[in-house]
Every structure is written in C-alpha cells, then in structure tokens.
C-alpha positions as CSV (number, residue, x, y, z in Angstrom):
1,X,0.0,0.0,0.0
2,X,1.5,3.3,-1.1
3,X,0.8,6.7,0.4
4,X,1.1,10.3,-0.8
5,X,4.5,11.8,-1.6
6,X,3.6,14.5,0.9
7,X,3.8,11.9,3.7
8,X,7.5,11.4,4.7
9,X,7.0,9.2,7.8
10,X,7.2,5.4,7.8
11,X,8.9,5.1,4.4
12,X,12.1,3.2,3.7
13,X,14.9,5.4,2.5
14,X,13.1,8.6,3.5
15,X,13.9,10.5,6.7
16,X,13.2,13.7,8.5
17,X,15.9,15.5,6.5
18,X,13.9,14.9,3.2
19,X,10.9,16.5,4.7
20,X,12.8,19.5,6.0
21,X,14.4,19.9,2.5
22,X,10.9,20.0,0.9
23,X,9.7,22.5,3.5
24,X,12.7,24.7,2.8
25,X,12.2,24.5,-0.9
26,X,8.5,25.4,-0.6
27,X,9.2,28.4,1.7
28,X,12.0,29.5,-0.7
29,X,9.7,29.3,-3.7
30,X,7.0,31.4,-2.0
31,X,9.4,34.1,-0.9
32,X,11.0,34.3,-4.4
33,X,7.6,34.9,-5.8
34,X,7.4,38.1,-3.7
35,X,5.0,36.6,-1.1
36,X,5.3,35.9,2.6
37,X,5.3,32.2,3.6
38,X,2.6,31.5,6.1
39,X,3.3,28.3,7.9
40,X,1.0,26.4,10.3
41,X,2.3,23.5,12.4
42,X,-0.4,21.2,13.5
43,X,0.0,18.6,16.2
44,X,-2.6,15.9,16.7
45,X,-3.5,14.9,20.2
46,X,-2.9,11.2,20.9
47,X,-3.1,10.5,17.1
48,X,-2.3,6.8,17.2
49,X,-4.7,6.1,20.1
50,X,-7.6,7.9,18.4
51,X,-7.7,5.9,15.1
52,X,-11.3,4.9,14.4
53,X,-11.3,1.3,13.4
54,X,-14.4,1.6,11.2
55,X,-13.0,4.6,9.4
56,X,-9.8,2.8,8.9
57,X,-11.6,-0.2,7.4
58,X,-13.4,2.2,4.9
59,X,-10.0,3.6,3.9
60,X,-8.6,0.1,3.3
61,X,-11.7,-0.9,1.3
62,X,-11.3,2.1,-1.0
63,X,-7.8,0.7,-1.7
64,X,-9.4,-2.6,-2.7
65,X,-7.3,-4.7,-0.4
66,X,-8.2,-8.4,-0.5
67,X,-11.2,-9.4,1.7
68,X,-9.1,-12.0,3.5
69,X,-6.6,-9.4,4.6
70,X,-9.3,-7.0,5.6
71,X,-11.0,-9.7,7.7
72,X,-7.6,-10.5,9.3
73,X,-7.1,-6.9,10.3
74,X,-10.6,-6.6,11.6
75,X,-10.1,-9.6,13.8
76,X,-6.8,-8.3,15.0
77,X,-8.0,-4.8,15.9
78,X,-11.3,-6.1,17.5
79,X,-9.5,-8.4,19.9
80,X,-7.2,-5.8,21.5
81,X,-7.3,-5.9,25.3
82,X,-5.4,-4.1,28.1
83,X,-5.3,-3.7,31.8
84,X,-4.0,-1.3,34.4
85,X,-1.3,-2.2,36.9
86,X,-1.1,-0.4,40.3
87,X,1.8,-1.6,42.4
88,X,1.2,-5.3,42.5
89,X,-2.5,-5.2,41.6
90,X,-3.9,-5.7,38.1
91,X,-7.2,-4.5,36.9
92,X,-9.6,-6.6,34.9
93,X,-9.1,-6.7,31.1
94,X,-11.0,-4.2,29.1
95,X,-11.5,-3.9,25.3
96,X,-9.7,-1.2,23.3
97,X,-12.1,0.0,20.7
98,X,-9.9,2.8,19.2
99,X,-6.3,3.2,18.1
100,X,-3.6,1.1,16.6
101,X,-0.9,-0.7,18.7
102,X,2.1,1.4,19.0
103,X,5.2,-0.7,18.5
104,X,3.6,-3.0,16.0
105,X,5.1,-3.3,12.6
106,X,1.7,-2.8,10.9
107,X,0.6,0.2,12.9
108,X,2.7,2.9,11.1
109,X,1.4,1.6,7.7
110,X,-2.2,1.6,8.9
111,X,-1.9,5.1,10.3
112,X,-0.3,6.5,7.2
113,X,-3.2,5.1,5.1
114,X,-5.7,6.5,7.7
115,X,-4.5,10.1,7.3
116,X,-3.4,9.8,3.6
117,X,-6.4,11.8,2.3
118,X,-5.3,14.7,4.4
119,X,-2.0,14.9,2.4
120,X,-3.9,15.1,-0.9
121,X,-6.1,18.1,0.0
122,X,-4.1,20.4,-2.1
123,X,-1.2,20.6,-4.6
124,X,1.8,22.9,-4.7
125,X,0.9,24.0,-8.2
126,X,-1.6,26.4,-6.5
127,X,1.0,27.6,-4.1
128,X,-0.4,25.5,-1.3
129,X,1.3,22.5,0.3
130,X,0.7,20.0,3.1
131,X,3.7,18.1,4.5
132,X,3.2,15.2,6.9
133,X,5.7,13.4,9.0
134,X,3.8,10.7,10.8
135,X,1.2,12.6,12.8
136,X,2.8,16.0,12.5
137,X,1.3,18.3,9.9
138,X,2.7,21.4,8.2
139,X,0.7,23.8,6.1
140,X,2.5,26.2,3.8
141,X,0.7,28.9,1.9
142,X,1.4,32.3,0.4
143,X,-1.4,34.2,2.1
144,X,-3.3,34.3,5.3
145,X,-6.7,33.8,3.6
146,X,-5.4,30.7,1.9
147,X,-4.1,29.5,5.2
148,X,-7.5,29.9,6.8
149,X,-9.2,28.1,3.9
150,X,-6.7,25.2,4.0
151,X,-6.9,25.0,7.8
152,X,-10.7,24.7,7.6
153,X,-10.3,21.9,5.0
154,X,-8.0,20.1,7.3
155,X,-10.3,20.6,10.2
156,X,-13.2,18.9,8.3
157,X,-11.1,16.0,7.2
158,X,-9.7,15.5,10.8
159,X,-13.2,15.7,12.2
160,X,-14.2,12.8,9.9
161,X,-11.2,10.9,11.3
162,X,-12.1,11.6,14.9
163,X,-8.8,13.4,15.3
164,X,-8.3,16.4,17.6
165,X,-5.8,19.2,17.1
166,X,-3.5,19.9,20.1
167,X,-3.6,23.7,20.2
168,X,-0.9,23.8,22.9
169,X,1.6,22.3,20.4
170,X,0.3,24.0,17.3
171,X,1.3,27.5,16.1
172,X,1.5,29.7,13.0
173,X,4.6,31.5,11.8
174,X,5.4,33.9,8.9
175,X,8.6,34.0,7.0
176,X,9.4,36.6,4.3
177,X,9.3,40.3,3.4
178,X,6.1,41.1,5.4
179,X,6.6,38.8,8.4
180,X,7.0,41.6,10.8
181,X,3.5,42.9,10.2
182,X,1.1,42.1,13.0
183,X,-1.7,39.8,11.9
184,X,-4.9,38.6,13.6
185,X,-5.0,35.2,15.1
186,X,-6.0,32.3,12.9
187,X,-9.2,30.7,14.2
188,X,-10.6,27.4,13.2
189,X,-14.2,27.3,12.0
190,X,-15.5,25.8,15.2
191,X,-14.0,28.6,17.2
192,X,-12.6,26.2,19.7
193,X,-9.0,26.5,18.8
194,X,-7.1,29.7,18.0
195,X,-3.6,29.5,16.6
196,X,-1.6,32.6,17.4
197,X,1.3,34.1,15.4
198,X,4.7,33.5,16.9
199,X,7.8,35.6,16.2
200,X,9.3,34.5,12.9
201,X,12.9,35.9,13.1
202,X,14.0,32.8,15.1
203,X,12.6,30.5,12.5
204,X,14.2,32.3,9.6
205,X,17.5,32.2,11.5
206,X,17.2,28.4,11.9
207,X,16.1,27.7,8.4
208,X,18.9,29.9,7.0
209,X,21.5,28.1,9.3
210,X,20.5,24.8,7.7
211,X,21.6,26.2,4.4
212,X,18.4,25.6,2.5
213,X,16.6,29.0,2.6
214,X,18.0,31.5,0.1
215,X,16.7,34.7,1.7
216,X,18.6,37.6,3.4
217,X,19.4,36.7,6.9
218,X,18.1,38.9,9.7
219,X,19.6,38.1,13.0
220,X,17.0,37.6,15.8
221,X,16.1,40.8,17.7
222,X,15.9,38.8,20.9
223,X,19.3,39.1,22.6
224,X,18.8,35.8,24.4
225,X,19.0,34.0,21.0
226,X,22.7,33.7,20.3
227,X,23.1,30.1,19.2
228,X,20.8,28.4,16.6
229,X,21.6,24.8,17.6
230,X,19.8,24.7,21.0
231,X,16.6,25.6,19.1
232,X,17.1,23.1,16.2
233,X,15.6,20.3,18.2
234,X,12.6,22.3,19.1
235,X,12.1,23.3,15.5
236,X,12.3,19.7,14.2
237,X,10.3,18.4,17.1
238,X,7.5,20.9,16.6
239,X,7.2,20.8,12.8
240,X,8.4,17.4,11.8
241,X,9.0,14.8,14.4
242,X,12.1,12.6,14.0
C-alpha cells in the first residue's frame, strides 16, 4: 500500500531530512515569488490512540485490499485488550475500541493510510502545500486567507477521522518580506482553537542556518537567542517529528 508523496513518515529510505528539504524549498519558492510564507504547524492529540477502526476499514476498502486481509485486520483490531497495573495489583481486562498498537510493525502503515487523504487536500501548483511526517502536519501557503481556507479543509477531514488538534503544540509563523506585520490570530471554523502568530525571526535564522533558505538573513532581535543549535531540536520536534 502506497501513500502520498507528501507523507514522509514510515517510508524506507526517506527520513526527516527529506521532509525538511521539501519545506525549505516550498518556503523559498513562496518568498522568491514576492510573497510571505505562512506556515501552520499542527500537532494531533494522541493520534495513534484515536484511530477509528471503522473509518480505517473504509479507507482500506477504498484501496481494494483483499477481503481475506481485511478480515484478518478486523479480527486483529477487534481483539485488543489491556489492563492497568497499580503496584502489585492488576485490573480486569478491558477492550480497546480505538487506536492502533504502538510498537507494532503494521501500525505505522495503517496510520499512514488512515491520514493519507489529508495529504492530498491540495497541490503545490496552486502555491499550497501540506507536508506530513507521521502525525505532525505542516501547512505552507502564500497568504493568510489561503491558510484559513486550508486549515478549515484540514479541520473537516480530521473531524471525519475523529482526530483532535492539540492547540498547545500548534502554532502559526510567517517568513518573508512582510513577516514583521502584525496579523490577527487564525481561528478554526469551530471557534474552539485559536492559533496565534509567533515571532518569525528565530525560525528564519534556523532555516537559514540549515543552508536551504535563500533569503537575506536577519539576526534575531531577541538578545537571548545567540546560538541556533539549541533551538534546532525544538524546530524539528514541533514541525516534523524525528
């Protein structure tokens, strides 16, 4: 089973560095076109544990997998049990009706198939791009209105998948000639989650330091930011999980 070329997780021969290179290229293309790159990093809350089995089966049936394999997966997922240990005491077994087993060889493949439609919501030919690395999602667009529209599309798709956005780990940034202009917060259509704009100069500094962003370097105005490397892990962890 293959997944979108916008999904960089769980693929042999493809790593986080490939995803970062694509992000750099997309941001660079937007800026060279005279626009400001508007980037939204979306983190899903307990993504693997929230996989709806019936929605997953529908995704697999659309891919026309053999009935025997589908029946095997259905049997495997419907017989998941767990219990809670407290000191030397064990609770009774209870059925797990959602999620895929983390640590299983099949789970990454099933999850990638589960969220694959999200990766195909747009194409970069329109200046819009969605990059996924496992359950971390990155939206890249040349305007704020386009970002709101794409975010609403993602919200509807995630709602159908019973996925919830973790607003504490999600944020929006702007990189480019007008990144210093103050913008209103980006709200999702439900009004439940508001993603605020964070300072972009740190992000430009990091992207430039990686050698893949061909824009004039503006050193961060924050005097506490003197070394890029301590923030590299935060950048990769927030946008594209290793």
